[in-house]
N, C-alpha and C positions, 0 to 999 in steps of 0.2 A: 742422242749424236754418239757415233763409234768416233774413235779417236783417230781416224783417219778426217771421216770429213771436218775436223779440228781447222785443214788450213784450208779448206777451201775460202774462204771469204780470206780475202787482201783487201789493206786497206789504207787511201791513205793520209797520213800525219794529221795532214789537217782535218776527216773526219774523223779520228779517235779525240780530237778537242770539238766536234760541233754533234753538243746531245741531242740534237732533232734530228743528224742524217743517221746517230746510232741506233735513234729508235724505230725510224724506219726503216731500215735494215733489221730489226729485233734482236740486238743487241741488251744480253740481260747480265753480264757477266765484262768487265776487262782489266785485265794486266798489265799494266803498264809496267815495263822492266826501265824506264827509263824516268820514274818521277821524281819530281821536280826540277826538271830539267829545265832547258829551252827546246822546245818545240812541247811539252808535253808536260800540260797546266792541269790535267786531272788530278782530282783526289775524290775524295768521300763528298763530299762538301756540293763541288764543281756537277757531279754527276747527281746529286741527288738521293731520293728514294725506288728511281724505276733500273736503278745499277750497282751492282754490287762490282765494287770496288779493290783492287788490292792492288797496292803500288810499291814497285822494287826502285829504289834510287842507286842505281846504276850507274856507274863512269865506265862508256866504253874504251876504254885503258886496259892492255895486259895484266897492270899491278892489278886492278880490281878482282877486292874477291867476292865474285858470285857467288861460289858454294856456298858460304850463308844461306840465300837463299833459294836456296832449293828445294829441299822440303818443303819450307812453305808455302812456294811460288807451283809445286809439283802437288799440294793441298788442295790448294786455289783450282789450277786445273781440272780435277780430276774432279771434285764435288764439282764445280759448272757441268761437265763436260751430261751434268744429266737435264741437264735447260738446253733450250734451241741455240741459242748463240754464245758464243764466248768469243772474244777479240783479245791475242794476246798483241801487244804494241810494244816500241819505242820507237826512238827518234826514223833511222831510215827503217828498221823491218829484217836485217841480216844477222846482227851476231847479238845483241843483246836478250834480244824477243823467243830467238833464235835456240842461245842456247839452254832457257828455261825449258822451251818445248822440248830439246833435243833430252834432261834433265827427268824432264814429267816419263818421258817414253821406256826411260830406263829406269827407274823406279816404280812405275805404277805397271809399263806394260813387260819388265823385264827384258827388253833389247838391247844387245852390248850398245857404246855407244858409236859403231863401225853401222850395225842395224839403225838404230834411232836417226843416224845422216841420211843413208840412203830412203830412210820409209820421208823424212819430213824431203829432200828434192826429190824423191817423185811426182811432191804437187808445186815445190816452188824453190828459187837459189836461196841460198843460205851462206853466211863466211864468218864464223865463228873469229875473234880474233885469236891469238896465240892461246893469250893466258886462260883464256874460255875455257881452249879444248885442252889446255894442259890441267883446267882442272878437272874437264868433262873426262881427262881418263883416270884423272885420279877419283873420281865419281866411281867410275864402269871396273877398275879395279876391287874398290871398298866392295859394292856390289854381288863381283863377281867368287870376295871370297865370302863373303857372308851367307850368297847358296851353296856353295862347300859346305861350310859349317855347316851348314841346316842339312842337307845332304845328309850329309855323316849323320851327323844325331840323330834322323829322321830311320838312315839304318841300323843305323846299335841298338836303336829302342827294339825295331825288328829282332833282330837276332836274342835280342834279349826276352821278348816276348814269347818265341821260337821254340826257346831253349824251356819256357816252366808248362 
């Protein structure tokens, strides 16, 4: 599944809690960005062995530190995209789940925050809260700095190899 197909499935929150509907849709992986919250009852026991589950117990408030879940959720999405269907959801589907998808695009597809937002908005409306956007900005800066350092290191290695 390509990263752009990730957004082709828009599911009502009640469907996320309906194992039979998910089975009919062919969902194989669920990332729940509202784990343990009202309207988001899923967990590994709930879905059983037919769906691989990853829960993020996030609150949709600007003070919540979503950044501590960016890498684990991104890895889950990355591994799940080798399968037919992945559902990333929260309660409303515009802030918590969108934030984790944006982080995934930034980490695994090297998109800037602006590019990631544009990519997602081509497929659905999102509205991460201001605290999540601030955390994504920090992630963007961190990833940009890491890439610049990597490029400098590679350039220096090539120069050293050329001197030999």
